[in-house]
C-alpha positions as CSV (number, residue, x, y, z in Angstrom):
1,X,-1.1,-153.2,-41.3
2,X,-3.8,-150.6,-40.7
3,X,-1.7,-147.8,-42.3
4,X,-1.0,-149.9,-45.4
5,X,-4.7,-150.7,-45.9
6,X,-5.6,-147.1,-45.3
7,X,-3.0,-145.9,-47.8
8,X,-4.4,-148.3,-50.3
9,X,-8.0,-147.0,-49.8
10,X,-6.8,-143.4,-50.1
11,X,-4.8,-144.2,-53.2
12,X,-7.9,-145.7,-54.8
13,X,-10.2,-143.0,-53.7
14,X,-8.0,-140.1,-54.8
15,X,-6.4,-141.8,-57.8
16,X,-2.9,-141.1,-56.4
17,X,0.1,-143.4,-56.5
18,X,0.4,-145.4,-53.3
19,X,4.1,-144.5,-52.9
20,X,3.1,-140.8,-52.7
21,X,1.0,-141.3,-49.6
22,X,3.0,-141.2,-46.3
23,X,1.9,-141.2,-42.6
24,X,2.6,-137.5,-42.6
25,X,0.4,-136.8,-45.7
26,X,-2.4,-134.4,-44.8
27,X,-5.7,-135.7,-46.1
28,X,-7.1,-132.2,-46.8
29,X,-4.0,-130.2,-47.7
30,X,-2.0,-132.8,-49.6
31,X,-4.8,-135.0,-51.1
32,X,-7.3,-132.2,-51.6
33,X,-10.1,-134.0,-49.7
34,X,-13.4,-132.1,-49.3
35,X,-16.3,-132.9,-47.0
36,X,-17.8,-135.3,-49.5
37,X,-14.5,-137.1,-49.8
38,X,-14.2,-137.4,-46.0
39,X,-17.7,-138.8,-45.8
40,X,-16.9,-141.4,-48.4
41,X,-13.6,-142.2,-46.7
42,X,-15.4,-142.7,-43.4
43,X,-18.0,-145.0,-45.0
44,X,-15.2,-147.1,-46.5
45,X,-13.3,-147.3,-43.2
46,X,-16.5,-148.4,-41.4
47,X,-17.2,-151.1,-44.0
48,X,-13.6,-152.3,-44.3
49,X,-12.9,-152.6,-40.5
50,X,-16.5,-153.3,-39.4
51,X,-16.5,-150.5,-36.9
52,X,-19.6,-148.5,-35.8
53,X,-20.2,-145.1,-37.6
54,X,-17.4,-142.6,-37.0
55,X,-18.9,-139.2,-36.1
56,X,-17.5,-136.2,-37.9
57,X,-16.6,-134.7,-34.6
58,X,-14.0,-137.5,-34.2
59,X,-12.0,-135.9,-37.0
60,X,-11.6,-132.5,-35.5
61,X,-7.9,-133.1,-34.5
62,X,-7.2,-135.7,-37.3
63,X,-5.2,-134.3,-40.2
64,X,-2.6,-136.8,-41.4
65,X,-2.9,-140.3,-42.6
66,X,-1.0,-141.5,-39.5
67,X,-3.5,-139.8,-37.2
68,X,-6.3,-141.3,-39.2
69,X,-4.8,-144.8,-38.8
70,X,-4.5,-144.2,-35.1
71,X,-8.2,-143.4,-35.0
72,X,-9.1,-146.5,-36.9
73,X,-6.9,-148.7,-34.6
74,X,-8.6,-147.2,-31.5
75,X,-12.0,-147.9,-33.0
76,X,-11.1,-151.5,-33.8
77,X,-9.6,-152.0,-30.3
78,X,-12.8,-150.8,-28.7
79,X,-14.8,-153.6,-30.4
């Protein structure tokens, strides 16, 4: 469920067809996200899942949509 919602957010934010986004999709390399895009994405995630602010440092080892979904799930589980 998290992955589907996240893919929908990414599809909307980047104007990319939902079917193109896979768990292995690299947010920067494949979607072309820059630092502003990442900041906007984090804000959307925080609002959508009602989690505390996600520090940029949490994204150091996060590259793919699947890894990002794992981060979101861990933040939600910590609530």
